[in-house]
N, C-alpha and C positions, 0 to 999 in steps of 0.2 A: 267182891267184885272191883278187880283191878284193871287198871290201862294201863297201856303202855306207851309213855312219853320220850321224845328227846327234842322236842322244841315246842317254844308256845311264840304266837304272833301266824299273823295271815296278811297275803298279800291280796286279797282280792278285793279289802275296801264295800264290805256289802253295806249299806242304806240302814240299817238293822242292827248292825254290831260295833261295838267300840274295840273290839279286838282289831292290829293290825298294827298301831302307830309305831308301835318296836316290834321285831319280830328275834328272839332269840332261839337259835339251832346251834347246839351241846355238838361239836365235832368231835366227840369219843364215838365213835361209833361202832367199831368193834367190841372197848367194856360196855356200853349198854349191852348191847346185844348178850353176852355175856350176863348181866344179872339177868335181863328180860329171862333168857332161858330157864338161870332160878328161879325166878319168880312163877315161872307157870309146870313150873315141874314139880314143886309143893304149896300147889294146887291145884290138883288133880280132880274136883270139883267143880273149877272151871273150866268151860269146855268152850268159850268164844275170850277172847281176847281183843280189844276198840285197839287199834291203831290210826291217825291221834286225837283225839275229839280236841286238844288243844290248838290245833292247824289242822294247814290242809297236808294231806303226805303228799300228792301227788306233784303237787305245781315246783318242788324243790328236788324233783328226782328226775332221770336217772343218777345225775349229779351225785348226788346225798351219798344213795345207796344204801340207805333202811331196807327201804322193803325190798328189794331185793333180798336183802340178807335174810327179814321175816319170813318171807314167803320162803327160801328152800329150808328154813329151819324146820318153819308147822309141816310143810312139806315129808318130814319123816318122822311127825307126832300120831302117834296110831286115831287117839280122839279129840282132837284138842283144834282149833282152827284158827283163825289169822281174821281181822275184819280189818278191812279200809277203806274210812273215811276220808270221802273229796264230795266236792263241786267239780275238782276238775276233767276236764277229758285229757290228759296229757298221759294214756296210759298205751302207746306203745313199746314204749320199752317191758311189760309184764308181757306182753303175748307170746315171749317164746320161750318162759319160765318152765320151769319142774313144780306142778301146787298143788300135784296129786288133789284137790277140788279140798284143802285145806286153808284159800287164802276165801275168806265171801270179799263181793264187792259192794259199799254200799253209799249209794247216790242222795246227796239230799237234790231233790226234783223242785223246779218249784217255773210258773209255767212262763210263759216265751217271753211278755210285756215285765213279770217281775226281772226274769232273769237280765233283761236286757236293762230295764231303766234304774234301778235298785240294788242290782250283781252286775257292776257293773269292769270290772276283771277276773268275772266266774266266765267258766268255760258256757253256752251258751244252753235253753234244755235241748234242743238238735244238735246240739255239740255231746251234752252227756248221755242224749238219751245213744248216739254212735257211738259215743263210744260204753256203753254200754249192750250194745253187741255186740263188740268186738270183743270184752271180753268173756261173754258169754259163749260165743265161737273154741273159744280157749280153755270153755272147759268151766269157766269161774263163775259159781254162785253167786247171783247178782239179786242185789236189792235194791227198795231205793223209801226210803222217807222224807215225805213232801214236810218238808220245813223250811221256813214257817209260812205256812198256809194265809195270806195275805186277803183281803175282798176288796180288791181292784176292780173298778170300773169293769162290769163286765165280767166278771171274776169267775160267772156260769160258763161261759161260753170255754173260758180261757181254760178252765180247766177241764171241761171235756174235751179240749182238741190236746189236751195233752197227755190224758187216758189214753186216746183215741190214738195216738204217735207212741206212745210207748208198748202197746199189747200191739202194735202194730212190726216195731221188731224185736222186744223181748219178751221172754218168758219170767217173771220176776215169779224169785221165792216167796218171798212175802213182801208185802207191804203198810205204812206207818204212815200216820198222819201230825202233826201238830200245829194249833194259832202261837199264828205271832201276835206278843206281850209285850207289851211297854207298862211304867207304875204309871202314865200322868198321860194325856190324851198333847198336854203340849212338848212332850217328850216325841212322841207318837206322829205331831204335825211337825216338826225338826226334820226328821226323820224322812218321811215320805210327802207330805204337806194332803191336807185334807181334801185337798178337792181332788185328788186324786182315787179317792176309795171309795165307797159305796155312800151311801149317803145315808140310807136304812143304818148301815152300823156307823155312821159315825154319828149322828144321833141317836141310839140305841149309847152308845159310849161315854158321849159327853150328859144322859138325862142318869146315868148310873154315875158316873164322879159328883154330881154339884145335890145326888140323895145329900142327908144328913147321918146316916145309917152306915157304920163304917161298912167296906168291902172283906163279902162274907163269899172262901174261897170255898168254902166246901159248897158254897151251893153256886158259885158261876166263875172257879179254879183262876185261870190268873185275869190278872188287869191286864187288855179296857174291855174288853168286849163279854158283856154280859152272857148266861146262858144260853136264854133264849135265838139270839142272832147265832150263831157261835152252833144253837144246833139245825139250825138249819142250811150254811152252811159244811157241816160235814156230811148230812144228809144226801146233800147235795152229790157229794165227793163220792160217799158209798153208794149209793144209785146209781150212778156209772163204771165204775172199778164193777161190781158187780153184775152187770148188764154186759161190759165189756170182757171180765174173764170170772165167772161163777166159783172157779173150781181158788181161784187164789188167795189166801186169808191176807187182812186187812184191821187193825190195830188201830185205840188210839197210843197217843205218847202224851203223858204226864196230864192226865185228864184226869177231871176225880170219880165217885162211883154215881152222884150221878148220873155225868156222861155216857156212862159206862153201860146203865139200865134203860135209858132214852132210847141208845142206839140199839139194843141187843137183837132184834129185831132184823138188822143188819149188817151190826159183825159179826152173831154165830159165837159169837167166843167170851168168856168171861175173865175178869180184871182180875183170878188167882190160878187163875192154868193158858193164859194166852200167849201167844209165842210172838215177841217184840222182834225187828229188827239186827239189833243189837248188846241181848239179854246175854247173862254170863252163861246160859247153860240153851241161848238156839241154836243149835246144831240147825247147817244145813237139811229140810225136806219136814225138818221136824213140827207139827200141827198143833201138839198140846201139850204142858206138862203134869203127868205122871206124878213127879215132885220135883218139892221143894233143896238143894241142895247147900251147902257151903253157909254163913253166916248166918241169911235170915232165916233156915230148917227153923229153930226153935220157936222165932215169935211165928212163922207160919201153921205150927204143930200146937203150940200156945192158943189162936185165933179160934184152928179146929176143933179142942178141946171145948171153948166155948160157946161156939155153933157160928163162929162169927164168920165162918169160909168153909163149906163145903170139904171135906176129908177123901 
């Protein structure tokens, strides 16, 4: 899978992210576009290309100019799509562009309190939803990645409120979500202050960290929260999403097969054929993958031959 990059860094200063102390922006945009154009043409199996997961692409536009050039470039392609990844609400420059449905807008979305307290320089939750509404009215496919999910005090009510506001304003192509992760509790405390988090999650994470056995990622996924409390949060999220919009696909991001199995009754998808926000073959409107193309095709075929995943 290839991504498109022309900068590294961020302006948003989110509490959980260490990117942003230095922002390196490449200024040879025309040369970048020429090389990106060649890469996309040489990779016909890949249908969606992310720009840019190493920065927030909208925050430096329209002055930078790369987004408009890429939108125009992908508008002329038959079956390949651009994914613009952002926490920003700076979208007005995109609205008049002739994108022809070949640019997918993907927001990472957090609850109101998280977006204000822990993502101080981003657009608020409400501002991101308004930006998504504008883009959808302009014909762009719209997706959301709820990343990171942070179990602050009152997370249940805030999650429900966020999803209710979302579905009142837009009809997303799909949703995915991912839990916040830190290597240690001390690191998370420095970022958030543990007193701001749900005590049940904090206590479970402390208990797991103090156990003598090494952390088992196949059982729990990323640190610091163990499987059981993560499942509680995920179930609330999925239950509310399905209540509000049963037909909208929702998937896990960076989770274990164990979690996929536990939530199978709510997900309605499998870890071997699901369509996520930003996968290399996840085109607008797609609901499942019939086959895997590209570098992973051989590995998947071998797994199918061994009966590890359905053929």
